[in-house]
C-alpha positions, 0 to 999 in steps of 0.5 A: 517513513523509516526509509529516511533513517540511517540503519547504522544510527538505529543500531547504535541507539540504546533505546528501541525505535517502535514502528507506528504502522498500526496508527495508519494501517486501517486508514490506508487499507480503507483508502485502497479498498475505496480505490478498488471499489471505485475501479470495479464497482462504482454504482451508476447513480442517476437522477432518473429511472434507467428502464434498461437497469444496465450496469456494465461491470465485472463481478468481483468474484471473477477478479484476481488480485496481486498484493505486494507486501504482507505487513499490517496493510497487506493483512487487512486487505487480504482479510477484507477481499478474500471472500469477494474475489477469485484469487489473491496472490501475495508477493513478499520475499521477506515473509516467504511469499513469492506469488507474482501474478502478472496477469492479475486484474488489480495490483496493489502496493502495500510494502515498504521501500528499500534498495532492492525494490526501488522502482520495481514498477518499471518499464520491464515490469509493466511490459509483463503486466495485464494491459487492463490492470488497475494499479493502486499505490498508497505505499511509497512513490519510490517504488514506481518509475513514474515516467514508465508508468505514465507511458504504460497508462497512456498506451493502455487506455483500459488500465487505471492507476490510483496514486497517492504517493510520488517520487517528488512531492508536491507533484504536478497532477496535470502531467498525468493521463486521464485514466489516473486518479491522484491524491495528495499523500493522504491515504492515512489521514482521517478525522481520528488520526490525531487521537490514534497517534496520541493513543499509540504514543501513550500506550508505548510510553506507559509500557516503557515506564512501567514494564521490565525490559524483558516484558517490554521486549516481549510485547513490542519487539515485533515492531522494533525498527532494528528488526527491519535491518538486514546487512545494514539495510532496511527491508 
């Protein structure tokens, strides 16, 4: 992640650094949607006929969703879920979106990590959260105070947490409560990943070699890493 760079070094470079968010955005959004459907609508598969034809689940159209972050992944999630759920709230102060629904049925992290949001999911935040909330984090482990989240999950057995990223990796899953579902920082991985990386690098490189500086900036400036720097800090 670009949060591992030094902003001053980025600003000092002559050539732009192009963010490759689009490489993994679709795969990460698909992972998050998989967690969402697992939490709220996993079919009760069976080897025998259920005469009661019962399925204890909430309708998706009754759910309120809170998404934190409105970049590539946040946009894909919003487009995918907006016709299925009751309401989607978006919190992204850098995009002028300030909705923060602490009573939401599902909280999805889809933002980058910076100094202002480090461990924003902490004990004080969790105290205000819906006690049966489904929490999904495939963004950055540093967004979450893992100890506080673990304590909150233990205290609220109707809640669930789907975690793909952690403060320290590799992470020991054995310490996590039974109502957490953990994966090994693989949300952006699928069988086509290598080819998407090749395609993206080829596309940017060819444009850099063939376009004028003005035309290159017009096409790619929206993903310049330098534009993520405010007051010498990444946003």
